[in-house]
N, C-alpha and C positions, 0 to 999 in steps of 0.2 A: 451497429454503433461502437466507437466505443465507452468507457465509462471511465473518464478520470481517475487515478480515488490518491492517495496523498499513503508515505506508510512509513507508521513510528513505532516506535520500541518502550520507548513515557511521555509521562507531558516533555518532556525538551528533547527527546532526540527524535530526530527525524531522519525516515531511510532513506526518501525525494520520490516522488510523485512519477505512479507509470499507468498505462492503460493498460485494461482489460477487456475479451471481452465477452468471457461472465464475469458476473458479478461471484468472489470469490465471499465463501460462507468462514465464521469457525469451526477451526476445525482441518479447515482446508490448510493442503504444503505450495507455498507457492516461489518460484524460482524468477525473481528478474534479476537481470546487468550489473554490475558493476557501479561501478561512478569511473573505477578508466576503463569501463566496456571489454575488458576484459575478463571474463566466467563469468560465472553465474551466484545469488547470493535465494539461498535458501530459507525462508520464513513460515513457520504458520502459522495460521490468522488467529486470534485469541478475538478481538471482535471486532463487528461494521458499529462505526457512528453515520448518522445521514446530519452533515448542516446544511443550511441554506447559504447558496454561493452569491456572487459576485466578481464585479471585478478586482477585486485586493483579496480574494478565495474562488478561483479558477474550481478547486475540485468542490464539491461538496461530500461524498466517502472519505473517512481517514477509515485507513486498515490499524489494527493495534497490535501487532505481533510479538515473536520472538523465536531468538535463530534453535531452524530446526534441523535435529538429532536425528 
């Protein structure tokens, strides 16, 4: 089963929605495809937040991330 997560850099900057086989944890480095589909972006997971889901918000898990160095 895949876990749908929304990635955010901050409260106003959404990276996008992605599915993961395992839920990333704070401190993990993740790689997701770029919006253009050419290459990958690398992020460090800063925090994980779970919220109620529904038709308007299909993802119940939000990952707050920073650029990986």
